[in-house]
Steps between C-alpha positions, in 0.01 A plus 500: 500500500172526308443810292145620478361619177300819524208658314297831538209654317421867525205678355469870488172658408486854361203746489519493108636279232700809384690522823569134491636531145735790585649296802524180299667673203751674730604178683489260195855596368653430844332149496650414155852643572544347853720182534275234649749212557342359817147637463234535241215743470176547320387871472175588336203737499148403495268799462571731805705233674870415486598145596848398600583135556848414616668166555841431627741217587546623851379754751779753445430507123131552562556782744746669266269471203203627688700795639604593156145482355351695789756774461435539124117493561513755780710732294260457201202573714660802659609653173206415273237275640 
């Protein structure tokens, strides 16, 4: 059985750089503390945009990683963004 590698890129654009910075700063500690055995991620802010790139060894790992990031981002936006 062939296992497919997965990749995803998500860009979130905010009204201001300050909003993007608040959300970015809130999620960044989660990025650094999360185990990423079967997936890797790049998380960065460029002006008023947050960019998330995830690559994984398989579809299940990609889905799990994206779900975690989306939960963290959603919470940060609801609370402070």
